[in-house]
N, C-alpha and C positions, 0 to 999 in steps of 0.2 A: 530516638532510641539508639543506644550504644551497641557496638558489635559485641558479640558474646553469646553464651548459651541462650539467654533469654531472647535476644533478637533472633537467633537462629530458630528457636522454638516457635516463635510467632510465625516465621516464613514457612516452617515445615507443617504447622497446623493448617495454615492457609492453603498451601499446596495439596495436602491430604484432603481437605475439605473440597477444594475445586476438582480434584480427581475422583471423589467419592470413594475414597479408600480409608482403611483403618490400620492402626498400628498397635503392637503390643511389645513389651519389653521383658527381658530376662536379665537380671543384674546380679553381679557378684560384687566386684570392687566398688561400684558406684552406690550400692546399697539403697536403691530407690531414688536416687538424685536424678536420673534421666527421666523416669516417669513423672516425678514431682515437677521437673522443669517443663515438661510437656503440659501437665494439667494446670500449671500456673497461667496458661493462656486462655482467655475467655473463649468459649466456644469448643474447647478441646474435647468435651464430652461426646461431641459428634464423631470424632475420629480415634480417640484413644480408648482401646478395649480394656486395657489394665496392664498390670505388671506383676512379675514374680521376682522377689528377692530370694535368690538361691545362694546365700552367702556360704552356707555349709556345703562342702563337696558332695555329700550324700544326697542333698536335695536336687542337685543337677541331674542325677540319675533318676530318683524316685518321682520327682515332680515334672522335670522338663525332658526326660527320656534320653539323656546323654548316655552313650554306650559305656557301661561300667568297665568292661575289659580295656577299652581304649583310654578311659580316664585314669585307670590304674597304671597304664603304660606311661602316659604323657604327663599326668597331673592336670590340674585345672587351668594352668597358664599355657594355653595352646589354641592356635587358630581353628583346629577342627572342633574343639570343645566349644568355642565361641559360635561357630556355624550351627552345631547341634543344639546349642541353647536357644539361638534365634529361631531355628525350626520348631523347637518345643514351644516357645511363646506363641508362635503362630497357631500351632495346633491346639494347645491347651486353652488359649484365650480367643480363638476364632477370628484371627486378624488377617488382613491382606499382606501386611509387612510385619516381620519380626526383627527386633533389634537385641543385641546382647553385648554384655561387658564382662570381661574376666581379666585378671592380671594381678599385679602387686602394686598396691597404692603406697606401701611403705609404712613405717619409716625405713625398715631395712629390708634385705632380700627374703625372698620365700620360694620354695619349690625350685631352687637352683637359679632363680632369676632376680636381677637387681630390681630395686624399687623403680617404678615408672615403666616397667614392661607391661604393656597392655595389648589385648586382642579385643577387637570389636567384630561382632558378626552381624550379617544382615541376611534375611531370608525373604525372598519374594519369588513369585512365578517367572518374572522376566530375567532373573539372574541365571547364567549357565549353571546347570546342576541344581538350581533352586536356592543356592546360598553362596556367600563369600565372606571373607574376613580381610581385616586389615591389622597389621601390627603397628603399634605406636611405641616410641620410646620418649616418655614424657619427663622432662626435667622438673625438679621442684619437690616440695614437701607434699604430704598426704592430701591436704585439701586442694592444692593446685593440680595434682595428678588426676583427682576425681573430677574436678571442673572441666579440665582440658579434655578428658575422655568424654564427658557429655558433649562438649562442643564438637569434637571430632565426630562422634557417631551421628549427631544431628546434621553436620556437614555431609557425611556420607549418604544420609537419607535424603537430604536435599538434592544431592547429584543423582541419585537413583530416580527420584520423582521428576527431575528435569530432563533426564536422558530421552525419553520417548519424544517429549516436545521438541527438543533440540534436533533429533534425528528427522522428525516430521517437517520442521521448519527449513531443513537444509536439503532440498531435493538432490543436489549435486553430491551429497554424502562426503563432503570435504570438511 
């Protein structure tokens, strides 16, 4: 198997299955590609609860519960928005972990950000405050930005799932 989103998805589905955990997605710029990549893996139905494609900004508020006033201030290309989207996916779809993608896929700038500006959000009980986000600056054209975003969010999820095992395996804490 080659490295990339498909290989990452296989590893993530296996890790979720082993941990007995579920995942849900809230997607804007990836338009369902993240959830589709996960469900391409045989056995994903045991761990993938579903996904919400909130491409329209208004859906981020009405479906995922993103704070409308904050969204009006910052626009959708924002780390706090990504976190709120991930929390919303967890809540709406009843999952242990929520993943979110928002940003500018291109070809040109939007909302004052250049193409390739992306925020991914993760929501899970073990995260400080229940959620976190990562900013990505992804080079390339629209399809590459979307693919790299999927790869990056799957890598973030893999790291989140591995963290407790690594801490447990290293009693010295180093």
